[in-house]
N, C-alpha and C positions, 0 to 999 in steps of 0.2 A: 323558335327555339328559346328555352328558358336561359336567362343569364345567371351566372354564378353569383352567389352572395358576396358582398365585399368582405364580410367577416363571418367566421364560423366559431361556434363555441365548442371547444374540445375539453372543457373542464371535467366532463364525466366520461371521457374516453378511457378505454382499457387497452393495455398492451396486447399486441397480437400474440396469442399463445403458440402460434406456429412459427414465430420469427426465428427461433433457433433451428428450425427444420428447413428454412429457405435454402435454395441452392445457390452456390457461388459460381459465377462465370469464370472460366479459366481458358487458357489456350493449351491444346495438347496436340502432339503430332502422332498420327495413327497411320499404319500401313494401308495402302489402297485396298488390300484384301479384307482387312478388318472393316473398313467403311462399307465396302460392297456387301459383305456378309450381313451387317446390321441393316443396311438399306433394303436388302432382300427380305429380311425378317420383318422389317417395318411394313413392306407391301403386303405381306401375308397376314400380319396381325392388325394393321391399321394404327399401330402405335408409332409415333415419330422415332426415327432411328437414334437420335440423341437420348431420348427417354429410355429406349431399350438398352443402350450402353450403360446409362446410369443405373437402371434396374439390375443389370447383370453384375456390375461392380458392387452395388449395394448387397446383392445376394452373396457375393464373395466375402464381404465384410461380415455380414450376419452369420455366415457359416464358418467364419475364421479359416477360409481356404488359404493354403500356402502355395506359392508359385513353385512349380517344378522346372528348374532350369538345368539344361545340359549343354555344355559348350563343345 
């Protein structure tokens, strides 16, 4: 196995253009039904359920959907 160099030259390095788009890890409480729904969707699509939840929420943001709440 190759050993790592002791020093690296980053003088010509560029900032990651996608750095602002990186995801932020959070803790969120979800109902069991919500988790089960997205896990089932994950099995059908082959996309991890957490990614599906993120994609769904991102779609809500992009479409400027408003939550309909009735008590």
